[in-house]
N, C-alpha and C positions, 0 to 999 in steps of 0.2 A: 504494499500499499504506498502510496508517495505521501510524502508530509504535504501539509497544507501551505500553500503561497504566502510568504510574510507580507504584512500590510506595510506600504511608505508612511512617514511619517509627516503629518499635515502640517500647515505654517504655525508656529504658536502664535503669530499674529491675526490669523484670520477670525472675523467677525461673523456671528451668526445673528441674521436681522431677524427683528421680531416682525412677526409674521410669517416666518418660512415654517411650513410642514415639515415634521422631521421623520414621523412614523405613523402607520396605523398602532394604536393604542393596542389591540389585540395580538399584534407581534411581539408584544413584549411579556413573557410569562411573570407571574406574581409567586413567587420570587423571581427575580432574573433580570438581566441587563442585555442592551444590545447596544450595535455602534452603527451610526450612519455617516456618511460622508456629505457635506454638503460644499456645493460650487468647485472650482478647478483652479490648477496651480497656485500662486500666491494666496488666493482666496479660497483654498481648499480648508475646510473645517472639517477635525472628526469630533464627531459627538456622543458621549455613552450616554445612555439613560437607563436608569435604574427603578425599578418597580418592586416595592414590597410593602406587605400589608395594603395594597390600593394606593400608597404614596409613590408619587414620582418625582425622581430628582434627575439632572441633567447637567454635564459638564464637559468641558473639552477634554479629550480623550488623549492628555498629554501630562505623562508623570513630571511633578516639580521637580525631582532629582536630575534627568536629563532630557526631558522632553519627549520621550520614546512613546508610543502608543501602550496602553496598560497592558493589554493582552496579545501576546507573540501571534497567535492564529485567532483569526475572527470569533468572536463571541464568547471567549473564555476569561470571565470577569471576576466572576463572585466566588469567595472561600467555600470549599466543599463541605467545611463543617460550620460555618457561619455565614448565610446568604445575605446579611447586612454588612459585609467586608467584602470591599471591592479588593483585587491583587493585582499588582504590577509585576507581570512576569520575567521583567529585565533584572530586578534586583530584589523582589518579594517585599516591596513596601506595601502594606495594609492601609487602607482609608475607609472611614465610615462612610456608607454609602449616603446616610441621611443629611451629611455635610462636606461631604468631601475631604474631611480633616486625616492627615496622615499619623496614625495610632503607633508604627512601626515601621522601621525601614531607614535608610540612608536621606530622606526626606521628613524624617518625623518632626512635627510640630508644624510643618507646611501642609498646603490645601489644596485640593483642584480647582480648577477656574471655573465656578458655577456659572449655568446658563439657565434663566427662568423660563419655565414651560408652563403652558395649558393645556387643556383637553376641550377640542372642539370638534364637535361631528365626528368622535371617535378616532381623530388624530390628535398626536403629539404635535404641538406648536411653540414655536420660541415665543417668549412674552416679550 
């Protein structure tokens, strides 16, 4: 079986404009997390959207330690034993899904960059 393809990093300076549709709510399991790519080139933003107990949080999918995407392979974000924790596969940093705060790892005390979201018509929209 071939290894999944690695995802290139998005620009750490990309913005996600308010009103941008990110993903269908039904496509995010509860608990679960998914990433979506918005834009292209320097405007390309990689967003991770977390869902737990009906609550949604979204962050730029870039570890504060090295700027790499949290998941080495698409869709592998959550700690297997604690689905309220996102794990950076590069160096093992652990982030609370509720607020993006780094609990453990090389960027302890820092946080993921949040993106406000709302639900509208069954879609997750950047607010």
